[in-house]
N, C-alpha and C positions, 0 to 999 in steps of 0.2 A: 580252262577256267575263264569265265566271262568277267569283264571289267566294264563298269558303267562310270563314265565321266559325268558328274552330276553337280547340280547346285540345288540343295534341298528346298529352297524357297521358290523355285521356278516351276510353273505348271507343266512344261513339256517334259522335263525329266520325271516328274511325278507320274505322268501317263506311262512311261516306260517302267518305272518301279512297280506300278500296279500290275502291269502285264507280267513282269517277272515273277511277282508274288502269285498271281493267278495261275501261272504255269508251273509253280513250285520249283523255279530254277535258282540255283546257288550262284552268286556273283559277288565280286569285290567292288566296292565303291571307291572312286577317287574323286573327292570333293574338290571342285574348282570354285574358289571364292571370288565371285564376280565383282563384289564391291571392293575387293582388294586388287582387282585388275589381273588376276591369275589367268584369265582367258587370253591375255595378250602375251603371255610367256612364250618364248621361242619353242620350248618343248611341246606345249599344248597346241600351238599353231601348226606344228608338223602333223599332229593328229587331225586337227580341224582348222584349215586355213581361214575359215570364217570366224573363228574364235567364239563359238557358241556351244552350249550344252543342250541336249545330251549327245554323247557319243558312246556307242557300244563297241567294245572290242571282244570278239569271240575267237580266241586263238589268234591267227594272223589276219582275220577278217575284221575290217573296221568299217562301221556304218554310221553316218551322221543323219540328222533330221528325225525327229521323234516319230513321225508317221511312217517313214520307211523302216525304222527300227521295229515298230509294232507289227508291220507286215512280215518282216523277216522272222520275228519271234513266233508269230502265229503259224507260219508255214513250216518252219524248221523244227520247232519244238511243240507246236500244237497239232501239227501234221494236217490239219484240215482248215486252218484259220486264215490262210492267204498265200501270197506268192513265194516262189523259190528265192534262194540266196541271190541269184543273179538278176532276177526280176526286181529285187529290192534295190539294186543299184540304179536301175532305170527309174523306179519310183522315187528314189532319193533325189534325182535331178528334176523330176517333175514337181515334187514338193518344193524343192529349192527355188525353181522358177516361179511357182505360184506365190511364194512368200517374199522372195527377195528381188525379183525382176519384174514381175507382172505389173505392179503399180507404176513403176518408173517407165517401163516401155509403153504402157497405156497413156501416161501423161505426155510423153514425147510424141507418140503417134497423134494424140488429140491436138496438141499444140502445133506440130509441124505439118500435119496432113489435113486433119479435119477442119481446124479453124481457117486456114487459108482457102480451103475448098468452099467454105460458106461465106467467104469474103470478110472474115474477121481477123483481127490481130491475135497472136497467141496470148493466152491469159496472163502470162508473166509480164507482158508488155502493156497491158491495159491499165 
């Protein structure tokens, strides 16, 4: 049985719910009430240390990040819609990087490397 850790008002879990419906898959929903801080509960943080939804649990396989979940569902249950279960873990980290790290690393690179290279002070110091 699949379980979706969800917050019904968030667009990323909505993408996953739509894919599950399109594929005709049965799943259980575990609502995480973000406005009540349930994403910070110890039990949920064991499932997703980032404290974000959605999270899909398919048996003993747990996958975070909506786009990685969509890829997994497409390949495993749609058979022709995208990567394998293990490729999904790689994609999970690529999507994680693009959303959670890229902007910060880019700002750091710009301020610490680019600005000094062109003879300027980092933006935060101007």
